[in-house]
N, CA, C, O and the ligand as a Tripos MOL2 file, in Angstrom:
@<TRIPOS>MOLECULE
protein
  261   259    66     0     0
PROTEIN
NO_CHARGES

@<TRIPOS>ATOM
      1 N         -16.0030   18.1940    2.7310 N.3       1 MET1
      2 CA        -14.6890   18.4620    3.3120 C.3       1 MET1
      3 C         -13.6000   17.8280    2.4570 C.2       1 MET1
      4 O         -13.6780   16.6480    2.1170 O.2       1 MET1
      5 N         -12.5980   18.6050    2.1160 N.am      2 LYS2
      6 CA        -11.4970   18.0760    1.3200 C.3       2 LYS2
      7 C         -10.4430   17.4500    2.2060 C.2       2 LYS2
      8 O         -10.0820   17.9900    3.2520 O.2       2 LYS2
      9 N          -9.9600   16.3080    1.7730 N.am      3 ILE3
     10 CA         -8.8800   15.6370    2.4830 C.3       3 ILE3
     11 C          -7.6200   15.7670    1.6470 C.2       3 ILE3
     12 O          -7.6000   15.4400    0.4600 O.2       3 ILE3
     13 N          -6.5680   16.2530    2.2960 N.am      4 LYS4
     14 CA         -5.3100   16.4200    1.5700 C.3       4 LYS4
     15 C          -4.1960   15.6400    2.2410 C.2       4 LYS4
     16 O          -4.1790   15.4540    3.4580 O.2       4 LYS4
     17 N          -3.2580   15.1870    1.4040 N.am      5 CYS5
     18 CA         -2.0900   14.4790    1.9210 C.3       5 CYS5
     19 C          -1.2650   15.4270    2.8010 C.2       5 CYS5
     20 O          -0.9740   16.5590    2.4150 O.2       5 CYS5
     21 N          -0.8960   14.9360    3.9930 N.am      6 VAL6
     22 CA         -0.1610   15.7670    4.9410 C.3       6 VAL6
     23 C           1.2660   16.0410    4.4490 C.2       6 VAL6
     24 O           1.9000   17.0050    4.8790 O.2       6 VAL6
     25 N           1.7610   15.1980    3.5560 N.am      7 ILE7
     26 CA          3.1330   15.3710    3.0520 C.3       7 ILE7
     27 C           3.1740   16.2580    1.8010 C.2       7 ILE7
     28 O           3.8650   17.2770    1.7820 O.2       7 ILE7
     29 N           2.4290   15.8650    0.7530 N.am      8 CYS8
     30 CA          2.5590   16.5570   -0.5390 C.3       8 CYS8
     31 C           1.3660   17.4620   -0.8460 C.2       8 CYS8
     32 O           1.3610   18.1630   -1.8580 O.2       8 CYS8
     33 N           0.3520   17.4460    0.0320 N.am      9 ASN9
     34 CA         -0.7860   18.3570   -0.1130 C.3       9 ASN9
     35 C          -1.7190   18.0030   -1.2850 C.2       9 ASN9
     36 O          -2.6080   18.7800   -1.6350 O.2       9 ASN9
     37 N          -1.5070   16.8400   -1.8750 N.am     10 LYS10
     38 CA         -2.3770   16.3900   -2.9570 C.3      10 LYS10
     39 C          -3.7420   16.0240   -2.3840 C.2      10 LYS10
     40 O          -3.8420   15.4170   -1.3180 O.2      10 LYS10
     41 N          -4.7890   16.4040   -3.1110 N.am     11 GLU11
     42 CA         -6.1250   16.0630   -2.6380 C.3      11 GLU11
     43 C          -6.3660   14.5580   -2.7610 C.2      11 GLU11
     44 O          -6.0260   13.9470   -3.7740 O.2      11 GLU11
     45 N          -6.9490   13.9770   -1.7330 N.am     12 ILE12
     46 CA         -7.2390   12.5410   -1.7350 C.3      12 ILE12
     47 C          -8.7310   12.3470   -1.9180 C.2      12 ILE12
     48 O          -9.5230   12.7170   -1.0510 O.2      12 ILE12
     49 N          -9.1150   11.7680   -3.0460 N.am     13 LYS13
     50 CA        -10.5300   11.6030   -3.3600 C.3      13 LYS13
     51 C         -10.9840   10.1520   -3.3120 C.2      13 LYS13
     52 O         -12.1560    9.8650   -3.0690 O.2      13 LYS13
     53 N         -10.0490    9.2430   -3.5470 N.am     14 GLU14
     54 CA        -10.4290    7.8390   -3.6550 C.3      14 GLU14
     55 C         -10.8430    7.2770   -2.3050 C.2      14 GLU14
     56 O         -10.1400    7.4190   -1.3040 O.2      14 GLU14
     57 N         -11.9920    6.6410   -2.3050 N.am     15 LYS15
     58 CA        -12.5170    6.0650   -1.0690 C.3      15 LYS15
     59 C         -11.5500    5.0270   -0.5020 C.2      15 LYS15
     60 O         -11.3700    4.9340    0.7120 O.2      15 LYS15
     61 N         -10.9370    4.2550   -1.3810 N.am     16 ASN16
     62 CA        -10.0290    3.2030   -0.9250 C.3      16 ASN16
     63 C          -8.7790    3.7610   -0.2490 C.2      16 ASN16
     64 O          -8.2510    3.1560    0.6850 O.2      16 ASN16
     65 N          -8.3140    4.8970   -0.7130 N.am     17 VAL17
     66 CA         -7.1220    5.5100   -0.1100 C.3      17 VAL17
     67 C          -7.4690    6.0670    1.2720 C.2      17 VAL17
     68 O          -6.7020    5.9270    2.2250 O.2      17 VAL17
     69 N          -8.6300    6.6950    1.3570 N.am     18 ILE18
     70 CA         -9.1040    7.1810    2.6600 C.3      18 ILE18
     71 C          -9.3070    5.9930    3.5940 C.2      18 ILE18
     72 O          -8.9970    6.0520    4.7840 O.2      18 ILE18
     73 N          -9.8320    4.9180    3.0250 N.am     19 GLY19
     74 CA        -10.0890    3.7050    3.8050 C.3      19 GLY19
     75 C          -8.8270    3.1060    4.3950 C.2      19 GLY19
     76 O          -8.8010    2.7270    5.5660 O.2      19 GLY19
     77 N          -7.7890    3.0210    3.5940 N.am     20 ILE20
     78 CA         -6.5600    2.3950    4.1090 C.3      20 ILE20
     79 C          -5.9080    3.2800    5.1620 C.2      20 ILE20
     80 O          -5.2900    2.7730    6.0980 O.2      20 ILE20
     81 N          -6.0370    4.5870    5.0210 N.am     21 ASN21
     82 CA         -5.5420    5.5020    6.0610 C.3      21 ASN21
     83 C          -6.2560    5.2500    7.3870 C.2      21 ASN21
     84 O          -5.6230    5.1570    8.4390 O.2      21 ASN21
     85 N          -7.5850    5.1420    7.3180 N.am     22 LYS22
     86 CA         -8.3710    4.9080    8.5390 C.3      22 LYS22
     87 C          -8.0520    3.5580    9.1480 C.2      22 LYS22
     88 O          -7.9750    3.3990   10.3660 O.2      22 LYS22
     89 N          -7.8670    2.5820    8.2560 N.am     23 LYS23
     90 CA         -7.5610    1.2310    8.7080 C.3      23 LYS23
     91 C          -6.2230    1.2000    9.4480 C.2      23 LYS23
     92 O          -6.0820    0.5130   10.4600 O.2      23 LYS23
     93 N          -5.2590    1.9380    8.9440 N.am     24 LEU24
     94 CA         -3.9120    1.9200    9.5140 C.3      24 LEU24
     95 C          -3.7790    2.8230   10.7280 C.2      24 LEU24
     96 O          -3.0900    2.4860   11.6900 O.2      24 LEU24
     97 N          -4.4380    3.9640   10.6800 N.am     25 PHE25
     98 CA         -4.2080    4.9650   11.7310 C.3      25 PHE25
     99 C          -5.3980    5.1600   12.6580 C.2      25 PHE25
    100 O          -5.3170    5.9130   13.6290 O.2      25 PHE25
    101 N          -6.5170    4.4730   12.3570 N.am     26 GLY26
    102 CA         -7.6710    4.5560   13.2440 C.3      26 GLY26
    103 C          -8.6770    5.5940   12.7970 C.2      26 GLY26
    104 O          -8.3600    6.4800   12.0040 O.2      26 GLY26
    105 N          -9.8920    5.4820   13.3080 N.am     27 ALA27
    106 CA        -10.9960    6.3390   12.8800 C.3      27 ALA27
    107 C         -10.7870    7.7980   13.2670 C.2      27 ALA27
    108 O         -11.3670    8.6950   12.6550 O.2      27 ALA27
    109 N          -9.9540    8.0390   14.2900 N.am     28 GLU28
    110 CA         -9.7230    9.4030   14.7790 C.3      28 GLU28
    111 C          -8.6080   10.1030   14.0030 C.2      28 GLU28
    112 O          -8.1380   11.1700   14.3970 O.2      28 GLU28
    113 N          -8.2030    9.5030   12.9240 N.am     29 ILE29
    114 CA         -7.1050   10.0070   12.1020 C.3      29 ILE29
    115 C          -7.2600   11.4980   11.7680 C.2      29 ILE29
    116 O          -8.3530   11.9700   11.4550 O.2      29 ILE29
    117 N          -6.1500   12.2140   11.8430 N.am     30 VAL30
    118 CA         -6.1240   13.6280   11.4800 C.3      30 VAL30
    119 C          -5.3070   13.8280   10.2040 C.2      30 VAL30
    120 O          -5.7170   14.5540    9.2990 O.2      30 VAL30
    121 N          -4.1590   13.1790   10.1480 N.am     31 ASN31
    122 CA         -3.2770   13.3230    8.9970 C.3      31 ASN31
    123 C          -3.4340   12.1670    8.0160 C.2      31 ASN31
    124 O          -3.1890   11.0090    8.3530 O.2      31 ASN31
    125 N          -3.8400   12.4990    6.8120 N.am     32 TYR32
    126 CA         -3.9780   11.4870    5.7620 C.3      32 TYR32
    127 C          -2.7670   11.5140    4.8430 C.2      32 TYR32
    128 O          -2.1260   12.5500    4.6640 O.2      32 TYR32
    129 N          -2.4690   10.3660    4.2690 N.am     33 TYR33
    130 CA         -1.3880   10.2480    3.2970 C.3      33 TYR33
    131 C          -1.9500    9.7620    1.9670 C.2      33 TYR33
    132 O          -2.8300    8.9010    1.9390 O.2      33 TYR33
    133 N          -1.4410   10.3130    0.8580 N.am     34 CYS34
    134 CA         -1.7810    9.7530   -0.4420 C.3      34 CYS34
    135 C          -1.0180    8.4320   -0.6040 C.2      34 CYS34
    136 O          -0.1460    8.1160    0.2050 O.2      34 CYS34
    137 N          -1.3410    7.6760   -1.6300 N.am     35 MET35
    138 CA         -0.7330    6.3530   -1.7850 C.3      35 MET35
    139 C           0.7920    6.4250   -1.8610 C.2      35 MET35
    140 O           1.4850    5.6200   -1.2390 O.2      35 MET35
    141 N           1.3090    7.3780   -2.6170 N.am     36 ASP36
    142 CA          2.7600    7.4900   -2.7720 C.3      36 ASP36
    143 C           3.4440    7.7970   -1.4440 C.2      36 ASP36
    144 O           4.4320    7.1590   -1.0810 O.2      36 ASP36
    145 N           2.9150    8.7640   -0.7360 N.am     37 CYS37
    146 CA          3.5300    9.1830    0.5270 C.3      37 CYS37
    147 C           3.3340    8.1120    1.6050 C.2      37 CYS37
    148 O           4.1980    7.9120    2.4580 O.2      37 CYS37
    149 N           2.1930    7.4310    1.5560 N.am     38 LEU38
    150 CA          1.9330    6.3660    2.5230 C.3      38 LEU38
    151 C           2.9130    5.2120    2.3170 C.2      38 LEU38
    152 O           3.4460    4.6600    3.2790 O.2      38 LEU38
    153 N           3.1410    4.8580    1.0630 N.am     39 ALA39
    154 CA          4.0850    3.7880    0.7470 C.3      39 ALA39
    155 C           5.4820    4.1670    1.2340 C.2      39 ALA39
    156 O           6.1970    3.3480    1.8110 O.2      39 ALA39
    157 N           5.8520    5.4130    0.9910 N.am     40 ASP40
    158 CA          7.1320    5.9410    1.4390 C.3      40 ASP40
    159 C           7.2630    5.8580    2.9540 C.2      40 ASP40
    160 O           8.2730    5.3980    3.4870 O.2      40 ASP40
    161 N           6.2180    6.3150    3.6280 N.am     41 TYR41
    162 CA          6.1780    6.3660    5.0930 C.3      41 TYR41
    163 C           6.3020    4.9690    5.6950 C.2      41 TYR41
    164 O           7.0090    4.7660    6.6830 O.2      41 TYR41
    165 N           5.6050    4.0120    5.0860 N.am     42 LEU42
    166 CA          5.5990    2.6470    5.6070 C.3      42 LEU42
    167 C           6.7460    1.8000    5.0510 C.2      42 LEU42
    168 O           6.9330    0.6460    5.4380 O.2      42 LEU42
    169 N           7.5120    2.4050    4.1300 N.am     43 GLU43
    170 CA          8.6210    1.7090    3.4740 C.3      43 GLU43
    171 C           8.1670    0.4420    2.7770 C.2      43 GLU43
    172 O           8.7940   -0.6130    2.8750 O.2      43 GLU43
    173 N           7.0480    0.5820    2.0660 N.am     44 VAL44
    174 CA          6.5520   -0.4900    1.2060 C.3      44 VAL44
    175 C           6.3020    0.1190   -0.1740 C.2      44 VAL44
    176 O           6.5880    1.2950   -0.3970 O.2      44 VAL44
    177 N           5.7680   -0.6830   -1.0970 N.am     45 THR45
    178 CA          5.4490   -0.1430   -2.4180 C.3      45 THR45
    179 C           3.9490    0.1220   -2.5240 C.2      45 THR45
    180 O           3.1530   -0.3830   -1.7330 O.2      45 THR45
    181 N           3.5870    0.9260   -3.5190 N.am     46 VAL46
    182 CA          2.1690    1.2030   -3.7610 C.3      46 VAL46
    183 C           1.4310   -0.1040   -4.0850 C.2      46 VAL46
    184 O           0.2690   -0.2780   -3.7170 O.2      46 VAL46
    185 N           2.1200   -1.0150   -4.7760 N.am     47 ASP47
    186 CA          1.5370   -2.3300   -5.0630 C.3      47 ASP47
    187 C           1.1930   -3.0810   -3.7820 C.2      47 ASP47
    188 O           0.1360   -3.7040   -3.6800 O.2      47 ASP47
    189 N           2.1040   -3.0140   -2.7990 N.am     48 ASP48
    190 CA          1.8370   -3.6590   -1.5090 C.3      48 ASP48
    191 C           0.5630   -3.0980   -0.8800 C.2      48 ASP48
    192 O          -0.2510   -3.8340   -0.3230 O.2      48 ASP48
    193 N           0.4130   -1.7790   -0.9820 N.am     49 LEU49
    194 CA         -0.7680   -1.1360   -0.3990 C.3      49 LEU49
    195 C          -2.0350   -1.5800   -1.1220 C.2      49 LEU49
    196 O          -3.0650   -1.8300   -0.4970 O.2      49 LEU49
    197 N          -1.9420   -1.6740   -2.4490 N.am     50 ASN50
    198 CA         -3.1080   -2.1250   -3.2140 C.3      50 ASN50
    199 C          -3.4860   -3.5610   -2.8430 C.2      50 ASN50
    200 O          -4.6670   -3.9020   -2.7740 O.2      50 ASN50
    201 N          -2.4750   -4.3940   -2.6060 N.am     51 ASP51
    202 CA         -2.7410   -5.7610   -2.1400 C.3      51 ASP51
    203 C          -3.4740   -5.7410   -0.8100 C.2      51 ASP51
    204 O          -4.4200   -6.4960   -0.5870 O.2      51 ASP51
    205 N          -3.0130   -4.8580    0.0680 N.am     52 LYS52
    206 CA         -3.6110   -4.7190    1.3970 C.3      52 LYS52
    207 C          -5.0780   -4.3080    1.2660 C.2      52 LYS52
    208 O          -5.9540   -4.8500    1.9380 O.2      52 LYS52
    209 N          -5.3240   -3.3330    0.3810 N.am     53 ILE53
    210 CA         -6.6900   -2.8620    0.1610 C.3      53 ILE53
    211 C          -7.5710   -4.0210   -0.3120 C.2      53 ILE53
    212 O          -8.7060   -4.1730    0.1400 O.2      53 ILE53
    213 N          -7.0360   -4.8320   -1.2240 N.am     54 GLU54
    214 CA         -7.7930   -5.9910   -1.7160 C.3      54 GLU54
    215 C          -8.1250   -6.9510   -0.5800 C.2      54 GLU54
    216 O          -9.2270   -7.4950   -0.5080 O.2      54 GLU54
    217 N          -7.1440   -7.1510    0.3120 N.am     55 GLU55
    218 CA         -7.3650   -8.0270    1.4690 C.3      55 GLU55
    219 C          -8.5000   -7.5120    2.3410 C.2      55 GLU55
    220 O          -9.3850   -8.2690    2.7400 O.2      55 GLU55
    221 N          -8.4630   -6.2170    2.6310 N.am     56 PHE56
    222 CA         -9.5000   -5.6260    3.4730 C.3      56 PHE56
    223 C         -10.8670   -5.7400    2.8060 C.2      56 PHE56
    224 O         -11.8790   -5.9900    3.4590 O.2      56 PHE56
    225 N         -10.8700   -5.5480    1.4790 N.am     57 LYS57
    226 CA        -12.1320   -5.6720    0.7250 C.3      57 LYS57
    227 C         -12.6910   -7.0730    0.8460 C.2      57 LYS57
    228 O         -13.8890   -7.2720    1.0460 O.2      57 LYS57
    229 N         -11.7850   -8.0530    0.7200 N.am     58 ASP58
    230 CA        -12.1940   -9.4600    0.8260 C.3      58 ASP58
    231 C         -12.7840   -9.7670    2.1920 C.2      58 ASP58
    232 O         -13.6610  -10.6190    2.3320 O.2      58 ASP58
    233 N         -12.2820   -9.0520    3.2000 N.am     59 GLU59
    234 CA        -12.8200   -9.2310    4.5500 C.3      59 GLU59
    235 C         -14.1800   -8.5630    4.6950 C.2      59 GLU59
    236 O         -14.8540   -8.7160    5.7140 O.2      59 GLU59
    237 N         -14.5710   -7.8250    3.6710 N.am     60 GLY60
    238 CA        -15.8690   -7.1540    3.7080 C.3      60 GLY60
    239 C         -15.8500   -5.8430    4.4560 C.2      60 GLY60
    240 O         -16.8960   -5.3680    4.8990 O.2      60 GLY60
    241 N         -14.6680   -5.2410    4.6090 N.am     61 CYS61
    242 CA        -14.5540   -3.9800    5.3220 C.3      61 CYS61
    243 C         -15.3210   -2.8730    4.5880 C.2      61 CYS61
    244 O         -15.1590   -2.6820    3.3830 O.2      61 CYS61
    245 N         -16.1460   -2.1610    5.3300 N.am     62 LYS62
    246 CA        -17.0160   -1.1270    4.7480 C.3      62 LYS62
    247 C         -16.2690    0.1450    4.3500 C.2      62 LYS62
    248 O         -16.8380    1.0190    3.6970 O.2      62 LYS62
    249 N         -15.0080    0.2510    4.7360 N.am     63 LEU63
    250 CA        -14.2320    1.4430    4.4080 C.3      63 LEU63
    251 C         -13.7990    1.4410    2.9540 C.2      63 LEU63
    252 O         -13.3040    2.4420    2.4360 O.2      63 LEU63
    253 N         -13.9940    0.2870    2.2940 N.am     64 PHE64
    254 CA        -13.5030    0.1570    0.9230 C.3      64 PHE64
    255 C         -14.6500   -0.1330   -0.0290 C.2      64 PHE64
    256 O         -15.7100   -0.6180    0.3650 O.2      64 PHE64
    257 N         -14.4020    0.1810   -1.3080 N.am     65 GLU65
    258 CA        -15.4420   -0.0550   -2.2950 C.3      65 GLU65
    259 C         -14.9620   -1.0520   -3.3500 C.2      65 GLU65
    260 O         -15.7070   -1.3800   -4.2740 O.2      65 GLU65
    261 ZN          1.2870   12.6750   -0.7170 Zn       66 ZN66
@<TRIPOS>BOND
     1     1     2 1
     2     2     3 1
     3     3     4 2
     4     3     5 am
     5     5     6 1
     6     6     7 1
     7     7     8 2
     8     7     9 am
     9     9    10 1
    10    10    11 1
    11    11    12 2
    12    11    13 am
    13    13    14 1
    14    14    15 1
    15    15    16 2
    16    15    17 am
    17    17    18 1
    18    18    19 1
    19    19    20 2
    20    19    21 am
    21    21    22 1
    22    22    23 1
    23    23    24 2
    24    23    25 am
    25    25    26 1
    26    26    27 1
    27    27    28 2
    28    27    29 am
    29    29    30 1
    30    30    31 1
    31    31    32 2
    32    31    33 am
    33    33    34 1
    34    34    35 1
    35    35    36 2
    36    35    37 am
    37    37    38 1
    38    38    39 1
    39    39    40 2
    40    39    41 am
    41    41    42 1
    42    42    43 1
    43    43    44 2
    44    43    45 am
    45    45    46 1
    46    46    47 1
    47    47    48 2
    48    47    49 am
    49    49    50 1
    50    50    51 1
    51    51    52 2
    52    51    53 am
    53    53    54 1
    54    54    55 1
    55    55    56 2
    56    55    57 am
    57    57    58 1
    58    58    59 1
    59    59    60 2
    60    59    61 am
    61    61    62 1
    62    62    63 1
    63    63    64 2
    64    63    65 am
    65    65    66 1
    66    66    67 1
    67    67    68 2
    68    67    69 am
    69    69    70 1
    70    70    71 1
    71    71    72 2
    72    71    73 am
    73    73    74 1
    74    74    75 1
    75    75    76 2
    76    75    77 am
    77    77    78 1
    78    78    79 1
    79    79    80 2
    80    79    81 am
    81    81    82 1
    82    82    83 1
    83    83    84 2
    84    83    85 am
    85    85    86 1
    86    86    87 1
    87    87    88 2
    88    87    89 am
    89    89    90 1
    90    90    91 1
    91    91    92 2
    92    91    93 am
    93    93    94 1
    94    94    95 1
    95    95    96 2
    96    95    97 am
    97    97    98 1
    98    98    99 1
    99    99   100 2
   100    99   101 am
   101   101   102 1
   102   102   103 1
   103   103   104 2
   104   103   105 am
   105   105   106 1
   106   106   107 1
   107   107   108 2
   108   107   109 am
   109   109   110 1
   110   110   111 1
   111   111   112 2
   112   111   113 am
   113   113   114 1
   114   114   115 1
   115   115   116 2
   116   115   117 am
   117   117   118 1
   118   118   119 1
   119   119   120 2
   120   119   121 am
   121   121   122 1
   122   122   123 1
   123   123   124 2
   124   123   125 am
   125   125   126 1
   126   126   127 1
   127   127   128 2
   128   127   129 am
   129   129   130 1
   130   130   131 1
   131   131   132 2
   132   131   133 am
   133   133   134 1
   134   134   135 1
   135   135   136 2
   136   135   137 am
   137   137   138 1
   138   138   139 1
   139   139   140 2
   140   139   141 am
   141   141   142 1
   142   142   143 1
   143   143   144 2
   144   143   145 am
   145   145   146 1
   146   146   147 1
   147   147   148 2
   148   147   149 am
   149   149   150 1
   150   150   151 1
   151   151   152 2
   152   151   153 am
   153   153   154 1
   154   154   155 1
   155   155   156 2
   156   155   157 am
   157   157   158 1
   158   158   159 1
   159   159   160 2
   160   159   161 am
   161   161   162 1
   162   162   163 1
   163   163   164 2
   164   163   165 am
   165   165   166 1
   166   166   167 1
   167   167   168 2
   168   167   169 am
   169   169   170 1
   170   170   171 1
   171   171   172 2
   172   171   173 am
   173   173   174 1
   174   174   175 1
   175   175   176 2
   176   175   177 am
   177   177   178 1
   178   178   179 1
   179   179   180 2
   180   179   181 am
   181   181   182 1
   182   182   183 1
   183   183   184 2
   184   183   185 am
   185   185   186 1
   186   186   187 1
   187   187   188 2
   188   187   189 am
   189   189   190 1
   190   190   191 1
   191   191   192 2
   192   191   193 am
   193   193   194 1
   194   194   195 1
   195   195   196 2
   196   195   197 am
   197   197   198 1
   198   198   199 1
   199   199   200 2
   200   199   201 am
   201   201   202 1
   202   202   203 1
   203   203   204 2
   204   203   205 am
   205   205   206 1
   206   206   207 1
   207   207   208 2
   208   207   209 am
   209   209   210 1
   210   210   211 1
   211   211   212 2
   212   211   213 am
   213   213   214 1
   214   214   215 1
   215   215   216 2
   216   215   217 am
   217   217   218 1
   218   218   219 1
   219   219   220 2
   220   219   221 am
   221   221   222 1
   222   222   223 1
   223   223   224 2
   224   223   225 am
   225   225   226 1
   226   226   227 1
   227   227   228 2
   228   227   229 am
   229   229   230 1
   230   230   231 1
   231   231   232 2
   232   231   233 am
   233   233   234 1
   234   234   235 1
   235   235   236 2
   236   235   237 am
   237   237   238 1
   238   238   239 1
   239   239   240 2
   240   239   241 am
   241   241   242 1
   242   242   243 1
   243   243   244 2
   244   243   245 am
   245   245   246 1
   246   246   247 1
   247   247   248 2
   248   247   249 am
   249   249   250 1
   250   250   251 1
   251   251   252 2
   252   251   253 am
   253   253   254 1
   254   254   255 1
   255   255   256 2
   256   255   257 am
   257   257   258 1
   258   258   259 1
   259   259   260 2
@<TRIPOS>SUBSTRUCTURE
     1 MET1         2 RESIDUE 1 A MET
     2 LYS2         6 RESIDUE 1 A LYS
     3 ILE3        10 RESIDUE 1 A ILE
     4 LYS4        14 RESIDUE 1 A LYS
     5 CYS5        18 RESIDUE 1 A CYS
     6 VAL6        22 RESIDUE 1 A VAL
     7 ILE7        26 RESIDUE 1 A ILE
     8 CYS8        30 RESIDUE 1 A CYS
     9 ASN9        34 RESIDUE 1 A ASN
    10 LYS10       38 RESIDUE 1 A LYS
    11 GLU11       42 RESIDUE 1 A GLU
    12 ILE12       46 RESIDUE 1 A ILE
    13 LYS13       50 RESIDUE 1 A LYS
    14 GLU14       54 RESIDUE 1 A GLU
    15 LYS15       58 RESIDUE 1 A LYS
    16 ASN16       62 RESIDUE 1 A ASN
    17 VAL17       66 RESIDUE 1 A VAL
    18 ILE18       70 RESIDUE 1 A ILE
    19 GLY19       74 RESIDUE 1 A GLY
    20 ILE20       78 RESIDUE 1 A ILE
    21 ASN21       82 RESIDUE 1 A ASN
    22 LYS22       86 RESIDUE 1 A LYS
    23 LYS23       90 RESIDUE 1 A LYS
    24 LEU24       94 RESIDUE 1 A LEU
    25 PHE25       98 RESIDUE 1 A PHE
    26 GLY26      102 RESIDUE 1 A GLY
    27 ALA27      106 RESIDUE 1 A ALA
    28 GLU28      110 RESIDUE 1 A GLU
    29 ILE29      114 RESIDUE 1 A ILE
    30 VAL30      118 RESIDUE 1 A VAL
    31 ASN31      122 RESIDUE 1 A ASN
    32 TYR32      126 RESIDUE 1 A TYR
    33 TYR33      130 RESIDUE 1 A TYR
    34 CYS34      134 RESIDUE 1 A CYS
    35 MET35      138 RESIDUE 1 A MET
    36 ASP36      142 RESIDUE 1 A ASP
    37 CYS37      146 RESIDUE 1 A CYS
    38 LEU38      150 RESIDUE 1 A LEU
    39 ALA39      154 RESIDUE 1 A ALA
    40 ASP40      158 RESIDUE 1 A ASP
    41 TYR41      162 RESIDUE 1 A TYR
    42 LEU42      166 RESIDUE 1 A LEU
    43 GLU43      170 RESIDUE 1 A GLU
    44 VAL44      174 RESIDUE 1 A VAL
    45 THR45      178 RESIDUE 1 A THR
    46 VAL46      182 RESIDUE 1 A VAL
    47 ASP47      186 RESIDUE 1 A ASP
    48 ASP48      190 RESIDUE 1 A ASP
    49 LEU49      194 RESIDUE 1 A LEU
    50 ASN50      198 RESIDUE 1 A ASN
    51 ASP51      202 RESIDUE 1 A ASP
    52 LYS52      206 RESIDUE 1 A LYS
    53 ILE53      210 RESIDUE 1 A ILE
    54 GLU54      214 RESIDUE 1 A GLU
    55 GLU55      218 RESIDUE 1 A GLU
    56 PHE56      222 RESIDUE 1 A PHE
    57 LYS57      226 RESIDUE 1 A LYS
    58 ASP58      230 RESIDUE 1 A ASP
    59 GLU59      234 RESIDUE 1 A GLU
    60 GLY60      238 RESIDUE 1 A GLY
    61 CYS61      242 RESIDUE 1 A CYS
    62 LYS62      246 RESIDUE 1 A LYS
    63 LEU63      250 RESIDUE 1 A LEU
    64 PHE64      254 RESIDUE 1 A PHE
    65 GLU65      258 RESIDUE 1 A GLU
    66 ZN66       261 GROUP 0 **** ****
């Protein structure tokens, strides 16, 4: 199944990007955002999101690689 960004329609392949979407919006998530659109939506930077992903990884979250 292909996952596409709900805003720009870009295909999302990276496990970490899918992971942060699930982490933020829950396992029942329907609309995924790519990193750029997610940063825009949350009014943060892509760097902030990458930091967040690193934090979740450090916690041992299985959604990330
Ligand atoms: Zn997008």
